[in-house]
C-alpha positions as CSV (number, residue, x, y, z in Angstrom):
1,M,-1.1,11.9,-3.8
2,I,-4.7,12.2,-4.9
3,S,-7.4,11.4,-2.2
4,A,-11.2,11.8,-2.7
5,R,-13.6,11.3,0.0
6,S,-17.4,11.5,-0.2
7,I,-17.3,14.0,-3.2
8,T,-20.5,15.0,-4.4
9,K,-21.7,17.3,-7.1
10,S,-25.1,18.6,-7.9
11,Y,-26.5,20.7,-10.3
12,G,-30.1,21.7,-9.2
13,D,-32.2,18.1,-8.8
14,V,-29.5,16.5,-11.1
15,E,-26.7,14.6,-9.0
16,V,-23.5,14.2,-11.0
17,L,-21.2,12.8,-8.5
18,R,-22.7,10.9,-5.4
19,G,-20.1,10.1,-2.6
20,V,-16.8,9.4,-4.8
21,S,-13.8,8.0,-2.9
22,F,-10.8,6.6,-3.7
23,D,-6.9,7.4,-3.6
24,V,-4.3,7.5,-6.2
25,E,-1.0,6.6,-5.1
26,S,2.4,8.4,-5.8
27,G,4.1,7.4,-8.8
28,T,1.7,5.3,-10.4
29,I,-0.8,5.4,-13.3
30,H,-4.3,5.1,-12.2
31,G,-7.2,4.2,-14.6
32,F,-10.5,6.3,-14.0
33,V,-13.0,4.3,-16.3
34,G,-16.7,4.5,-17.3
35,P,-19.5,5.2,-19.8
36,N,-20.5,8.7,-20.9
37,G,-22.3,10.7,-18.4
38,A,-20.8,8.8,-15.2
39,G,-19.4,11.8,-14.0
40,K,-15.6,11.5,-14.9
41,S,-15.2,14.6,-16.4
42,T,-16.9,16.6,-14.0
43,F,-14.6,14.8,-11.0
44,L,-11.4,15.6,-13.0
45,K,-12.7,19.3,-13.4
46,S,-13.1,19.2,-9.4
47,L,-9.6,18.4,-9.2
48,V,-8.5,21.3,-10.9
49,G,-10.6,23.8,-9.4
50,V,-13.0,24.4,-12.4
51,V,-15.8,22.7,-10.8
52,R,-16.4,23.4,-6.9
53,P,-18.0,19.8,-5.5
54,S,-21.0,20.3,-3.1
55,S,-19.5,18.5,-0.3
56,G,-16.8,15.9,0.2
57,E,-13.0,16.2,0.7
58,L,-10.4,16.4,-2.2
59,V,-6.6,16.5,-1.7
60,V,-3.8,16.4,-4.1
61,D,-0.2,16.5,-3.0
62,G,-1.0,17.5,0.5
63,I,-3.2,20.3,-0.4
64,D,-6.9,21.0,0.0
65,A,-7.8,21.1,-3.7
66,I,-11.6,22.5,-2.6
67,E,-10.3,25.5,-0.3
68,R,-6.8,26.1,-1.9
69,S,-7.6,25.1,-5.3
70,L,-5.1,27.4,-7.2
71,E,-2.2,26.3,-5.0
72,A,-3.4,22.5,-5.7
73,R,-3.7,23.4,-9.4
74,R,0.1,24.3,-9.9
75,R,0.7,20.9,-8.8
76,I,-1.4,19.3,-11.5
77,G,-0.5,19.1,-15.3
78,Y,-3.8,18.7,-17.0
79,A,-4.9,17.7,-20.3
80,P,-8.5,18.1,-20.7
81,A,-10.6,16.2,-23.1
82,E,-11.8,19.4,-24.7
83,T,-9.4,20.8,-27.5
84,S,-11.2,24.4,-27.5
85,L,-7.9,26.3,-27.4
86,Y,-6.7,29.9,-28.0
87,H,-7.0,29.9,-31.7
88,R,-5.1,32.6,-32.6
89,L,-2.1,31.9,-30.5
90,R,0.8,30.1,-32.0
91,V,1.6,26.6,-30.8
92,G,4.7,28.0,-28.9
93,E,2.8,30.9,-27.5
94,L,0.2,28.5,-26.3
95,L,2.7,26.1,-24.8
96,D,4.5,29.0,-22.9
97,F,1.2,30.4,-21.9
98,A,0.1,27.1,-20.4
99,I,2.9,26.2,-18.5
100,R,4.2,29.6,-17.1
101,Y,2.7,29.6,-13.8
102,H,4.2,26.2,-12.9
103,P,7.1,27.0,-10.9
104,G,9.0,23.8,-12.0
105,S,8.1,24.1,-15.8
106,D,10.1,23.2,-18.8
107,K,9.5,24.7,-22.0
108,A,12.4,23.3,-23.7
109,R,11.0,20.1,-22.8
110,G,7.6,21.0,-24.1
111,L,9.2,22.0,-27.2
112,E,11.2,18.6,-27.7
113,L,7.8,16.8,-27.3
114,L,6.0,18.8,-29.8
115,D,8.9,18.3,-32.2
116,A,8.6,14.4,-31.4
117,L,5.0,14.3,-32.2
118,G,5.3,16.4,-35.0
119,V,3.5,19.2,-34.2
120,P,4.8,22.7,-36.2
121,V,5.6,25.1,-33.2
122,G,5.0,28.4,-35.5
123,R,1.4,27.5,-36.5
124,K,-1.6,29.0,-35.1
125,V,-3.7,26.8,-33.2
126,G,-6.6,27.4,-34.9
127,V,-5.6,25.5,-38.2
128,L,-4.6,22.5,-36.2
129,S,-6.1,19.2,-36.6
130,H,-7.9,17.5,-33.8
131,G,-5.3,15.1,-33.4
132,M,-2.8,17.6,-33.5
133,K,-4.5,19.7,-30.7
134,R,-4.5,16.5,-28.8
135,K,-0.8,16.4,-29.1
136,L,-0.3,20.1,-28.2
137,I,-2.4,19.7,-25.0
138,L,-0.6,16.4,-23.8
139,S,2.8,18.3,-24.6
140,Q,2.0,21.3,-22.1
141,A,0.6,18.8,-19.3
142,I,4.0,17.1,-19.3
143,A,6.0,20.0,-19.7
144,T,4.6,21.7,-16.3
145,N,6.6,19.2,-14.7
146,A,4.3,19.1,-12.1
147,P,4.2,16.1,-9.5
148,V,0.5,15.1,-10.8
149,M,-1.0,14.8,-14.2
150,I,-4.6,14.5,-15.1
151,L,-5.1,13.3,-18.6
152,D,-9.0,13.2,-19.7
153,E,-8.9,11.1,-23.0
154,P,-5.4,11.2,-23.7
155,M,-5.3,9.0,-26.8
156,E,-8.4,10.2,-28.4
157,A,-7.6,11.1,-32.2
158,L,-4.0,10.0,-31.8
159,D,-2.7,8.1,-34.8
160,P,-1.1,4.6,-33.9
161,E,2.8,6.1,-33.5
162,A,1.5,9.0,-31.5
163,R,-0.1,6.6,-29.1
164,R,3.0,4.4,-29.0
165,I,4.8,7.4,-28.1
166,V,2.5,8.7,-25.7
167,E,2.2,5.4,-23.8
168,Q,6.1,5.1,-23.7
169,L,6.2,9.0,-22.1
170,M,3.6,8.0,-19.6
171,H,5.7,5.0,-18.4
172,E,8.7,7.2,-18.0
173,E,6.8,9.8,-16.3
174,A,5.8,7.7,-13.8
175,S,9.1,5.9,-13.4
176,A,10.5,9.1,-12.7
177,G,8.1,9.6,-9.7
178,R,5.0,11.7,-11.3
179,T,1.6,10.5,-10.5
180,I,-1.0,10.2,-13.2
181,L,-4.5,10.2,-13.3
182,L,-5.8,8.6,-16.5
183,S,-9.4,8.9,-17.8
184,S,-10.0,6.8,-21.2
185,H,-12.5,4.9,-23.0
186,D,-9.4,2.7,-24.5
187,L,-9.6,0.1,-22.2
188,F,-6.8,-1.8,-24.0
189,S,-4.3,1.1,-23.5
190,T,-5.8,1.5,-19.9
191,Q,-4.9,-2.1,-18.9
192,R,-1.6,-2.0,-20.6
193,L,-0.6,1.4,-18.8
194,C,-2.5,1.4,-15.4
195,S,-1.7,-0.8,-12.1
196,R,-4.9,0.5,-10.6
197,V,-8.4,1.4,-11.9
198,T,-11.5,2.9,-10.6
199,F,-14.8,2.2,-12.3
200,L,-17.4,4.8,-12.3
201,H,-20.9,4.6,-12.7
202,R,-24.0,7.2,-12.6
203,G,-21.7,9.3,-10.1
204,S,-20.7,6.4,-7.9
205,V,-17.5,4.2,-7.6
206,L,-18.6,0.6,-8.7
207,R,-15.3,-0.9,-8.4
208,D,-11.7,0.0,-7.4
209,G,-8.9,-2.1,-7.0
210,L,-5.4,-3.2,-8.6
211,V,-5.9,-4.3,-12.0
212,S,-4.2,-7.5,-11.3
213,E,-6.5,-8.3,-8.5
214,L,-9.5,-7.2,-10.6
215,L,-8.9,-9.5,-13.4
216,S,-7.9,-12.8,-11.3
217,G,-10.5,-15.3,-11.4
218,R,-12.1,-13.7,-14.3
219,A,-14.0,-16.4,-16.5
220,G,-11.9,-17.1,-19.6
221,R,-12.7,-15.9,-23.2
222,L,-11.6,-17.3,-26.3
223,H,-12.2,-15.7,-30.1
224,I,-12.4,-18.9,-32.3
225,E,-12.2,-19.1,-36.2
226,F,-13.1,-22.1,-37.8
227,S,-12.4,-23.4,-41.4
228,A,-16.1,-24.0,-42.0
229,D,-19.2,-22.8,-40.6
230,Q,-20.4,-24.4,-37.4
231,H,-23.8,-24.7,-36.0
232,S,-24.2,-24.1,-32.3
233,E,-25.4,-28.1,-32.2
234,S,-22.0,-29.2,-33.3
235,L,-20.1,-27.1,-30.7
236,P,-18.8,-28.8,-27.1
237,K,-21.7,-28.4,-24.5
238,G,-21.7,-28.9,-20.6
239,A,-21.3,-26.6,-17.4
240,G,-19.1,-23.7,-17.7
241,L,-19.5,-23.5,-21.5
242,E,-21.2,-20.6,-23.1
243,W,-20.9,-19.8,-27.1
244,T,-22.0,-16.9,-29.1
245,G,-21.3,-16.3,-32.8
246,L,-22.3,-17.3,-36.2
247,G,-20.9,-19.2,-39.3
248,A,-17.1,-19.8,-38.7
249,S,-16.5,-16.8,-36.2
250,W,-17.4,-17.9,-32.6
251,Q,-16.7,-16.5,-28.8
252,L,-16.4,-19.0,-25.9
253,R,-16.8,-17.8,-22.3
254,F,-15.5,-20.6,-20.0
255,D,-15.1,-21.4,-16.6
256,R,-13.0,-24.4,-16.8
257,P,-9.1,-25.0,-17.1
258,L,-8.1,-23.8,-20.4
259,G,-6.3,-27.1,-21.0
260,E,-9.5,-29.0,-20.8
261,V,-11.0,-26.6,-23.0
262,L,-8.7,-27.0,-25.7
263,L,-9.0,-30.8,-25.7
264,L,-12.7,-30.2,-26.5
265,L,-12.1,-27.9,-29.3
266,G,-9.3,-30.6,-30.7
267,R,-11.9,-32.6,-32.8
268,L,-13.3,-29.5,-34.6
269,P,-11.9,-27.7,-37.7
270,V,-10.0,-24.6,-35.8
271,S,-8.1,-22.2,-38.0
272,G,-7.4,-19.6,-35.3
273,I,-7.8,-18.9,-31.5
274,R,-7.3,-15.6,-29.9
275,D,-7.5,-15.5,-26.1
276,D,-8.9,-12.5,-24.5
277,A,-9.1,-13.9,-21.1
278,G,-8.9,-11.5,-18.0
279,S,-9.1,-8.2,-20.6
280,L,-10.5,-5.3,-18.8
281,E,-12.9,-4.7,-21.5
282,D,-14.5,-7.9,-20.4
283,L,-14.7,-6.7,-17.1
284,F,-16.0,-3.5,-17.7
285,D,-18.9,-5.2,-19.9
286,N,-20.0,-7.6,-17.1
287,L,-19.7,-4.7,-14.5
288,Y,-21.8,-2.5,-16.3
289,D,-24.2,-5.2,-17.6
290,Q,-25.1,-6.1,-14.0
291,S,-25.3,-2.8,-12.8
292,E,-28.1,-1.8,-15.3
293,V,-29.8,-5.1,-14.5
294,S,-29.8,-4.2,-10.7
295,A,-30.7,-0.6,-11.3
């Protein structure tokens, strides 16, 4: 549904995108992850025709998104990270304006979404809070009924209930066949939602693959709370064990069978354990730490 091949973008001597290549399959939620300044927003803006790449090929739903950007844009429901909107319009007016050029748009659906998210349709956009503007942007992206949705930081500034609703909506839209490219710093939501993820670093793809495959074989990580303060000398030592922490709160990274590790912990005054093995956040930290060391 989305195909990028060797996409580059430079502003003068500054390279923002450096040969970005990856695919987003139809009917999936695909994560797009990277630190600030990695080039994520520039790439997303290239997909919707706001930025023209310096070189490369970009295809959206079979349309050349560089040479036929307007036609490709009509196949995309876009929720940008920025919430700079037409402040003098009312919410319902902005919804109508944002979706009217999409051939299959559904204003009634957009109004239902706004109501479910608690956004007052008659209020002027300029007086909405940041979180309310985010809900409005998401509602119009869904209401376009476009086959592709590009969501840039969709969870930012949302309250917990709104996040739950939005995650459910994304699952429903993907199940109905829509393709979602999700850019987010919220790695917990990304791991829950996405079947595949692309990591971007300094304008280049650092890693791309199925979440299940990227996390398989990862070293384990336990967050352990003890009922009394511990010193590093009192904690189990050996190959494949690495402790960090202080007092009663410690973190253990291990490259051994979990059952063996739990036996080693059996003699200690453990009051609580949280298993973070195989988290996308842990993978993110390791990938970018390694890339900084090798840079």
